[in-house]
N, C-alpha and C positions, 0 to 999 in steps of 0.2 A: 546726472543720473538721479532718478526719482527715489525718494525715501520709501522703503517698503512699508513702514509704519503708517505713512500718510495714505498709501494706497488702501490700507485696511480700514481707514476711517469711513470711506464711502460717502454716501449722501448725508450721513449724520453730522459730519464735520462742517459741511457747507451750511446745513440748517442751523448749527450752533452759531456760526458767524453772523447769519442774517437775523435770527430771532433771539439769540442768546439762550435758547433752550435746546437741549439735546434730545433726539428721539429715543424713547425707552428701548433698551436692548431687547432683542427677540431671542428667546432661548431656543436652541435647536433640540431640546429634550422633549420628547413626547411621552405622555403618560401611557402606561401599559394598557392593552385592550382588555376590557372587562365585558364578558358576555352578559346580555340582559337576563334578568331573573326569569326563571322558567315559570310559566303560569300554569295553574291547574286547568285542564280542559273543561270547558263548560259541559253541562249535561247534554246528552244526545237530543237534537231538536226533533220536534214532531215532524212527520211527513204527511203529505196530503194525498188523498185519493179522490179525484174529482174536486168537489168543493167542501168536503168534510175532512177536518183535520183528525189524524189518528196518531195517538202518542206512540213514540218508538219504544220498543221493549228491549230489555237486556237480552243477550243471546240465550241465557239459560231459561228464559221464559217462552222461547219459541218451541213449538212442538211439531214434529214431522206429521205430515198428512197421512193418515192410514191408507194403505192400498188394498184393494180387493184381491180376490184370488186371480191368478193369471190364467187366462183362457187357454185351453188346449189348442195346439195348432190344427188348423182345418186342412184336410187333405185336398189337393188341387182337383178341380173338376176335370173329367175326361176331356181330352183334346177334341174339339168339335170337328166334324167332317168338313173338308174344304171342297166346295163345288159339288157336294154330295158324295165325295170320295171318302171311304172309310179308312182312317189312318192305320188300321191293322195291316193294310195291304201296301204300306210304303216299301219301296225298294230298299234292300239291306243285305249285308253279308251275314250268313248264318252258318252254324255247324251243320254239315250234311255229309256224313259218311255214306259213300255210294260205291257200288261195283262198277259204275260207269266212269270212263276215263274223262279227264278234264277237257272241257270244250263241248261236252254233250249237253243237250237241252232235254230236261225231264219235265213233263207237264203232269202235275198231280191234279187231275180233274176234280175228285171229291173234295179236296181241301182248298181249291181255287188258288194254287200257286204254281209258278213256273220257276224252275231252278236251272241256272247255268253252272254246271259243275266246274269247280276250280281245284287247284292243288291243295294238299294238306287237309283234306276232309272238310273243305269249305265250299260254299256255293253262293252265288248272287241270286237272291230270291225276289221275284216280282209277283204282285197280286194280279189276278187275271179274271176275266169273265169267260164262261164256257157255254157249251151247247145246252139249250133247254131240254127238258124231258122228251125223249124220243129222238134227239139229235146228238146224243153223246156217242163217242167213239174212242177206240183205243188201238194202239199199234205203233209201228216204227216207221218213220218217214225220214226224209232228208230235205234240207233247204235247196230248192232248185233255182230260185230266182229271188232277187231283192229289188224293191222299188221304193223310191221316195215320193211322198204325196201321190199315191197311185190313183189312177182312174178306177171307176167301179162300173162294171157291167153285170147286173144281176143275172145269174144263170136261169135257164128256162124253168127249172124246178121251183125256184124261188118266185119267179113271175107268175107261175101257175097258182101258187099259194097267195101271192100278193100282187094282183094285177094293177094295183094303184102305184106301184113303184116305177120310177123312171127307167127307161131302157138304157140310159147311159148317164153317168155323172162324172164330170171332170174332177181331178184331184183338188183338194183345198180344205179349208177349215170346216166346211159343212159336209164333206164327204164322210160317210160312215166308216171307211177304212182308215181314216186318220192320217197321221204323218208318215208312217212307214208300213210296208207289208213284206212278209217273208212267206213265199209260196212253198207249200209242202208237197213234194213229189209231183205226180200228175193229177192229183186230186183237186177238188174245188176248195179245199180247206187252206186257210192262211193263219199265220200269226200276224195280227195287225193292230193299229191304233184305234182310237175311238173318239168321237166328238161327244160322248156321253160318259164321263168318268164315274158317274154315280152307279153305272152298271157293273163296275169291277167288284168281284166277289159274288156275282150272281150268275144264274144259269138262264141266259136270255138269247143267245145267238143261234144260228142255224148250223152250228158245228165248228165255226171258226173260234180261235183263241184270241181274245182282245186284251190289250193293255192300255194304260194311259199313254197319251202321245209322248210325254217325256220319258216314259219307261220303255216303250217300243223303240224310240230313237236311241236310247242307251244300249239296248240289246242289239239293235241293228249294227252298231259300231263294233260289237264284241264277237259277232259270229260271221261266218263266211258261207258262201255257196258250198254245199257238200256237208255241212254240219248235220250230225245225226240228231234226230228228234224222237224221243220216246214218250208216248202218250199213255198214261195209266188211269 
């Protein structure tokens, strides 16, 4: 059995037998950690702008840049007309107390608006073009027919005034009746679209009531044959 003390001699005992000198003992004690001395920070270095060095200044020497008076907000410019269409005549729901029952169409010729009366004192309002001087009319009619992209056959009275007009024009984007037509009674008058949206709000027709194509299409879906139409 090996002597435990000999096991503790390790390589130093062998070295003593060979050289006659023992390896100096290594202490397992370590000196306590000492933090390095704190150094005073050097002065703030200069910074450069381009190729010219500029000395850095302490914070208290910086001065805020004075600001001028704040400009008053500028009111937005009026919305420009789109394709010549006046935005005052945009389709919208408005307050409209009326003696007419919901579903009635009321055409306000002097103010260039068509109202579709709704419940609760409201109405859907559309901008319209109306008959030019000498072609205005008033009365009560009903919608007797509805047509999508209607054909146009100018009546003899119109051809007499305008012999240059075609005798027939198929429905389409170039047709002056536009996308939809609502025929009023047995008269020649219609509520119809137009390929000239800039004429909405004006008195230019031969008595018909015109709306933008998107507006007459909206109205077309809301009314039916037999709807009462009051023109004032």
